[in-house]
C-alpha distance (Angstrom), angle and dihedral (degrees) to the residues before:
residue distance angle dihedral
M1 . . .
K2 3.80 . .
K3 3.80 119.9 .
L4 3.79 129.0 -125.5
L5 3.82 126.4 -169.5
L6 3.80 111.9 -154.1
I7 3.82 116.3 -164.3
S8 3.80 110.2 -162.8
Y9 3.80 129.1 159.0
Y10 3.81 91.5 -157.3
F11 3.80 118.8 58.9
P12 3.83 134.6 135.1
P13 2.97 132.9 -37.3
C14 3.80 75.2 46.3
G15 3.79 106.7 89.2
G16 3.78 135.0 -160.9
A17 3.78 133.1 63.1
S18 3.81 97.2 -48.8
V19 3.83 94.7 75.0
Q20 3.79 100.4 41.3
R21 3.80 102.4 82.3
W22 3.82 98.1 58.9
L23 3.80 96.8 28.3
K24 3.80 85.7 63.1
L25 3.80 97.2 41.0
I26 3.81 96.8 50.2
R27 3.81 89.5 56.5
Y28 3.81 91.9 61.7
L29 3.80 104.7 31.5
P30 3.85 93.1 81.5
D31 3.84 87.3 61.8
Y32 3.80 86.6 65.1
G33 3.79 99.0 44.4
W34 3.82 102.4 -87.4
Q35 3.81 123.0 117.5
P36 3.81 112.5 -162.6
T37 3.79 128.2 -152.6
V38 3.81 116.3 -166.6
L39 3.82 125.5 -144.3
T40 3.80 109.8 -166.3
T41 3.78 145.8 141.8
S42 3.77 132.3 -80.4
E43 3.81 115.1 -136.8
G44 3.78 93.9 -12.7
D45 3.78 128.7 162.0
Y46 3.80 97.6 -62.9
P47 3.82 122.3 176.1
V48 3.83 89.8 -142.0
L49 3.80 138.9 -9.3
D50 3.80 122.9 -120.4
S51 3.80 110.4 169.1
S52 3.81 90.5 177.9
L53 3.81 87.9 76.0
C54 3.82 89.7 66.1
K55 3.81 87.3 72.9
K56 3.81 88.5 64.6
I57 3.80 93.2 60.8
P58 3.83 106.5 99.0
N59 3.81 114.6 -121.0
T60 3.80 89.1 -127.8
I61 3.81 92.3 64.3
K62 3.78 118.8 90.1
V63 3.82 114.1 -138.2
I64 3.83 118.5 -164.3
R65 3.80 109.5 -160.1
T66 3.79 119.4 -164.3
K67 3.77 131.6 -173.1
T68 3.79 121.2 -111.3
P69 3.80 134.7 173.1
A70 3.80 110.4 -96.3
V71 3.80 100.7 -133.5
G72 3.79 93.4 -179.3
K73 3.79 92.0 56.3
I74 3.79 90.1 50.6
L75 3.81 92.0 49.2
N76 3.78 91.9 49.5
L77 3.79 89.0 60.6
F78 3.81 87.1 69.4
K79 3.79 97.7 52.5
N80 3.77 125.8 95.7
K81 3.79 117.7 -107.8
K82 3.80 90.6 -112.0
E83 3.78 93.8 51.7
R84 3.78 123.3 96.5
P85 3.84 117.4 -111.3
Y86 3.78 117.0 -91.9
P87 3.80 105.0 -81.5
Y88 3.79 130.6 -121.8
G89 3.78 115.9 -131.7
S90 3.81 94.2 19.9
L91 3.79 140.0 80.1
Q92 3.79 95.9 -179.4
A93 3.80 114.8 128.3
R94 3.78 118.8 -155.7
E95 3.78 127.9 -135.5
D96 3.80 92.2 -112.3
D97 3.84 93.4 51.4
S98 3.81 116.6 112.0
L99 3.80 121.2 -101.3
T100 3.81 88.6 -113.2
K101 3.76 91.6 55.5
K102 3.81 92.8 46.7
A103 3.81 89.5 50.1
L104 3.80 91.8 51.7
Y105 3.80 90.5 49.9
W106 3.80 89.3 51.1
I107 3.82 91.3 50.6
R108 3.82 91.3 50.4
L109 3.81 91.7 48.5
N110 3.79 98.7 43.3
L111 3.81 108.1 27.1
I112 3.82 106.7 32.9
V113 3.80 124.8 71.4
P114 2.95 133.8 -137.9
D115 3.83 94.3 -13.4
S116 3.80 140.8 -40.9
R117 3.83 92.4 -95.9
V118 3.80 88.4 72.5
I119 3.80 85.2 91.9
W120 3.84 86.9 79.6
N121 3.80 95.1 56.1
K122 3.80 99.3 87.9
T123 3.81 91.5 52.5
A124 3.80 92.7 42.8
Y125 3.80 91.6 50.8
H126 3.81 91.9 50.3
F127 3.81 94.2 51.2
A128 3.81 93.4 41.4
L129 3.80 91.0 52.6
Q130 3.81 90.8 49.4
E131 3.79 91.1 50.8
L132 3.80 93.9 47.2
R133 3.81 90.8 51.2
K134 3.81 92.2 50.5
K135 3.81 97.9 46.5
K136 3.77 139.3 23.3
Y137 3.80 111.2 -112.5
D138 3.77 120.3 -169.1
L139 3.81 94.3 -157.6
V140 3.81 140.8 12.0
V141 3.82 119.5 -151.3
T142 3.81 125.7 -167.0
T143 3.79 120.3 -170.4
G144 3.79 128.9 -160.0
P145 2.93 155.6 -123.0
P146 2.90 101.3 87.5
H147 3.79 83.9 57.0
S148 3.80 89.6 -169.8
T149 3.82 84.9 80.3
H150 3.81 89.8 70.6
L151 3.80 88.6 62.4
V152 3.81 89.2 65.5
A153 3.80 91.0 64.8
L154 3.79 90.8 39.6
E155 3.81 87.9 60.2
L156 3.81 93.0 42.0
R157 3.79 90.6 56.8
K158 3.81 90.3 60.8
H159 3.79 91.0 62.1
F160 3.80 107.1 21.2
P161 3.84 133.0 46.7
I162 3.80 97.4 -120.7
K163 3.78 128.6 157.6
W164 3.76 104.4 -134.5
I165 3.80 136.0 -161.2
A166 3.83 119.7 -170.1
D167 3.81 113.9 -154.6
F168 3.82 118.6 -155.3
R169 3.79 117.0 -160.8
D170 3.83 91.1 169.2
P171 3.81 138.5 12.4
W172 3.81 117.6 -82.7
T173 3.82 116.9 -147.8
K174 3.81 91.3 6.0
I175 3.79 96.3 53.1
Y176 3.80 110.7 136.1
Y177 3.80 99.5 -109.2
L178 3.82 93.0 51.9
Q179 3.79 90.8 50.6
E180 3.79 91.3 53.2
L181 3.82 92.5 56.1
R182 3.79 135.1 55.5
Q183 3.77 108.1 -114.4
N184 3.79 124.3 -163.7
K185 3.84 104.1 -85.2
M186 3.79 94.0 -135.8
L187 3.80 91.1 50.4
L188 3.80 91.2 46.0
R189 3.81 90.7 53.8
L190 3.80 90.6 49.5
N191 3.80 90.1 49.0
Q192 3.81 90.8 50.3
K193 3.81 90.4 48.5
L194 3.82 91.0 53.6
E195 3.79 90.5 46.7
K196 3.81 92.0 52.3
S197 3.78 91.8 47.1
V198 3.81 93.3 52.7
L199 3.80 93.7 47.6
R200 3.80 91.6 47.6
K201 3.79 99.8 44.1
A202 3.81 100.5 41.3
Q203 3.80 109.6 92.7
L204 3.81 87.7 -136.6
N205 3.80 135.5 10.2
I206 3.79 116.6 -154.1
I207 3.81 112.0 -158.1
I208 3.80 130.6 -176.4
S209 3.82 98.0 -133.0
E210 3.79 141.8 20.3
R211 3.78 93.7 -122.8
I212 3.80 93.9 50.9
A213 3.80 87.6 49.0
D214 3.80 89.7 53.2
S215 3.81 90.7 50.6
L216 3.81 92.5 54.6
P217 3.84 124.5 81.4
P218 3.83 120.8 -93.0
G219 3.80 119.2 -67.6
K220 3.78 141.7 118.7
K221 3.81 104.0 -63.4
H222 3.79 139.7 -173.6
I223 3.81 126.6 -176.8
L224 3.81 117.2 -128.9
P225 3.82 114.4 163.0
N226 3.77 123.5 -155.2
G227 3.79 115.5 -90.5
F228 3.77 146.6 -165.6
D229 3.78 128.9 -108.7
P230 3.84 111.0 -130.7
E231 3.80 89.8 -152.4
D232 3.81 89.5 66.7
Y233 3.79 89.5 67.3
F234 3.80 99.5 48.1
N235 3.81 117.5 115.2
I236 3.80 94.6 6.4
N237 3.77 108.1 144.2
T238 3.79 117.7 -138.1
V239 3.78 109.1 -135.4
P240 3.82 117.8 -163.0
S241 3.78 119.7 -133.9
S242 3.79 137.9 -162.1
F243 3.82 86.7 -133.1
F244 3.78 128.0 77.4
R245 3.81 96.7 -122.8
V246 3.80 119.0 -143.9
K247 3.79 114.3 178.3
F248 3.77 140.1 -172.8
V249 3.80 109.3 -160.2
G250 3.79 121.7 -168.6
K251 3.76 140.5 26.2
Q252 3.78 118.9 -37.4
T253 3.82 110.5 -132.7
E254 3.80 138.2 -173.7
G255 3.79 112.8 -61.6
Q256 3.81 95.2 26.2
D257 3.80 110.6 117.7
I258 3.79 109.6 -161.1
K259 3.80 96.0 164.4
T260 3.81 94.6 71.6
P261 3.85 96.4 58.0
L262 3.82 89.0 42.2
K263 3.80 89.4 54.3
W264 3.81 90.2 49.9
L265 3.80 92.6 47.5
N266 3.79 89.8 49.8
E267 3.82 90.3 52.6
L268 3.80 91.0 47.2
S269 3.79 91.9 50.0
K270 3.79 90.5 50.7
E271 3.80 89.4 48.9
Q272 3.82 91.8 52.6
S273 3.83 91.5 48.2
S274 3.81 89.2 -151.0
L275 3.82 99.6 100.4
D276 3.80 90.8 -151.3
I277 3.81 98.6 124.8
E278 3.80 114.6 111.6
F279 3.79 125.4 -168.1
S280 3.81 121.2 -161.3
F281 3.81 130.3 -163.9
I282 3.80 107.4 -155.0
G283 3.78 118.0 -177.8
T284 3.81 94.7 2.7
H285 3.78 120.6 90.4
S286 3.79 109.5 -137.4
A287 3.79 134.7 168.7
V288 3.80 97.4 -103.2
S289 3.81 92.0 -174.0
D290 3.82 89.8 61.9
Y291 3.78 91.9 48.8
K292 3.78 92.3 48.0
R293 3.79 88.1 52.4
D294 3.81 95.4 46.5
Y295 3.83 96.7 39.7
P296 3.81 104.6 34.6
N297 3.81 94.6 165.6
L298 3.81 93.0 62.7
H299 3.78 131.0 76.9
V300 3.82 102.7 -132.6
R301 3.81 124.3 -158.0
N302 3.80 126.0 -173.8
I303 3.79 109.8 -163.0
G304 3.82 97.1 167.5
F305 3.79 120.6 -162.4
I306 3.80 115.9 -12.9
T307 3.81 134.5 169.9
H308 3.78 118.6 -75.6
L309 3.82 93.0 -109.9
R310 3.80 91.7 52.6
A311 3.81 90.1 48.0
I312 3.81 89.9 54.0
S313 3.82 89.2 50.3
E314 3.80 89.9 51.8
M315 3.82 90.0 52.3
V316 3.80 92.3 50.5
N317 3.80 90.9 46.5
A318 3.78 94.5 56.1
D319 3.78 132.4 95.3
L320 3.79 95.3 -153.0
L321 3.82 131.1 15.6
L322 3.80 122.0 -153.8
L323 3.80 118.3 -140.6
L324 3.81 118.8 -169.0
I325 3.80 120.6 -164.2
N326 3.82 112.7 -160.8
N327 3.80 111.3 -100.7
C328 3.80 97.8 -129.3
P329 3.82 140.6 109.2
D330 3.82 118.0 -65.5
N331 3.81 92.8 13.8
K332 3.80 97.4 139.9
G333 3.82 91.2 93.0
I334 3.80 97.2 51.5
L335 3.81 109.1 124.9
T336 3.78 111.3 170.0
T337 3.79 127.0 -161.1
K338 3.78 85.9 -120.7
L339 3.81 92.7 64.4
F340 3.81 92.0 60.6
E341 3.80 94.8 43.6
Y342 3.81 87.2 50.2
L343 3.81 86.2 50.6
G344 3.79 92.0 52.7
S345 3.80 91.6 52.5
R346 3.83 89.0 60.3
T347 3.81 89.6 -140.7
Y348 3.81 115.4 140.1
I349 3.82 112.0 -94.2
I350 3.78 126.4 -149.1
G351 3.78 114.1 -169.6
L352 3.79 133.1 -166.2
G353 3.76 109.9 -151.3
P354 3.82 145.2 74.3
V355 3.79 108.8 -15.4
A356 3.82 90.4 -152.2
G357 3.81 95.5 47.6
D358 3.79 131.8 111.2
A359 3.82 93.8 -100.3
A360 3.81 90.8 53.7
E361 3.81 90.7 50.4
I362 3.81 92.0 52.8
L363 3.80 92.5 47.7
N364 3.81 89.7 52.0
E365 3.79 94.2 42.9
C366 3.82 92.5 52.4
H367 3.83 95.2 37.7
A368 3.80 84.3 -127.1
G369 3.80 100.6 133.5
K370 3.76 144.8 -56.5
M371 3.81 137.5 -79.4
I372 3.79 116.6 -143.4
D373 3.78 130.8 -173.4
Y374 3.81 118.0 -93.7
G375 3.82 94.5 -105.5
D376 3.82 99.8 34.6
R377 3.80 99.0 120.0
Q378 3.81 93.9 162.0
G379 3.81 92.6 50.3
F380 3.80 90.5 49.8
F381 3.83 92.1 48.6
A382 3.82 92.8 48.6
I383 3.81 94.0 52.1
V384 3.80 97.3 42.5
R385 3.82 93.1 44.6
N386 3.81 90.1 53.8
I387 3.83 94.3 47.7
Y388 3.81 90.4 44.6
R389 3.81 92.4 52.6
E390 3.81 92.4 49.0
W391 3.81 89.4 49.7
H392 3.82 91.2 48.3
K393 3.81 89.6 54.0
G394 3.81 89.7 53.8
K395 3.80 93.3 -114.4
S396 3.79 121.8 150.0
I397 3.79 111.0 -108.3
K398 3.80 96.7 -179.2
N399 3.79 118.0 127.3
K400 3.82 112.3 -108.1
K401 3.82 99.0 -179.3
D402 3.82 123.5 117.9
I403 3.81 107.7 -92.7
S404 3.82 98.0 161.8
K405 3.81 90.0 117.3
Y406 3.80 87.5 76.7
S407 3.80 96.8 44.4
T408 3.80 117.7 114.6
P409 3.84 95.0 -123.8
S410 3.80 89.5 56.7
Q411 3.81 91.7 46.1
A412 3.83 92.2 47.5
K413 3.79 89.5 54.1
D414 3.81 92.2 51.4
L415 3.79 91.0 44.8
S416 3.79 92.6 51.4
L417 3.82 89.7 57.6
L418 3.80 89.6 53.7
F419 3.80 89.7 48.4
E420 3.79 91.6 51.0
Q421 3.78 91.7 51.1
L422 3.80 93.3 49.0
A423 3.81 94.2 44.0
S424 3.80 91.1 52.8
E425 3.81 93.4 54.7
N426 3.78 119.8 99.2
A427 3.79 111.9 -84.6
D428 3.78 117.1 -102.5
H429 3.81 105.0 -136.5
D430 3.77 101.7 173.0
G431 3.81 97.7 65.7
S432 3.79 92.7 -128.8
G433 3.78 94.5 119.8
G434 3.77 93.6 -152.6
């Protein structure tokens, strides 16, 4: 069996979307002749903790955990008690933030490249080099964000004849929150130089969407979207409800407007005069009292963060799932982990975002739902009214189309063929990457 070294900053007990892609893939790759070893952090800067995900790591997979300074924890020592924690996936300060917090955001944006997780790189390099000297690995994979992780393999290639794949779950210099802010021009150029170097020197770059691939510098590229694991949905009981259940599952980030669809749902509920529409926040902490005041015709639930398995159950036990694509430049290639887990639940999906984007194409291809433009009130009303009426008649509105193309076992099989091809190529010993 061939050996694969995966270098990933995020890994369980880290929770959230950042761990899902490779946690799922490493479970199936051994079925196709690839044995992964994972090099990761111990108590790093994690957006959330979900220890239940540790149970999904196969016992046959070696996990090397290394210590790293938790910058986010240090920064949170400087915030006021009333302030929100420092966010993940955002560098946007608010007017009511303290001067200290604004200063720390400025430092991160203008003095640190490519991201604050780069502080782990020296340790990661040391342990990766040790592991490569002890065992023969056929491939090394780095996954980002954080994109600083790719620099570990970039350095390894200078001193060790590795075959390296860089995996991109998000854009790098063109990620939405960097486009919304003015970054130091010198730092931006350095960031772009690092980005170009990684894309050029990796033997293969795996990217989640065609449009994100097009936005990245030249390099050898292959598209592999996120996926869903069918095993996550086994033995989940579907519980009927007297409410028409609309749910938003996951973390709300900059550029996602949830108030507009809530306003529309409130109007629709008032129109129906039945007051049986329920909206649930799952994974996002929101002031429910404010929403109850502003949208009195809705039943509002705030579940907050829950384990991954419970989140899947919430998706299955929904009548409509809300998908929000960030309203920002170059957003047509955004393909979140959430989209594919929504897909696996077979619950109808209504998305607000670019109607000609990659997410819209997948929804149409799988007959799983519909993407509407951010301000398309009439389109939203038409879709929700129709789903609501079908639900009221007691009809099943679950998607029955074949979606196996986006299942992790299918993706692992395709990926293993790519791995085989790359592993069979002549080794590149000079570190130039071509």
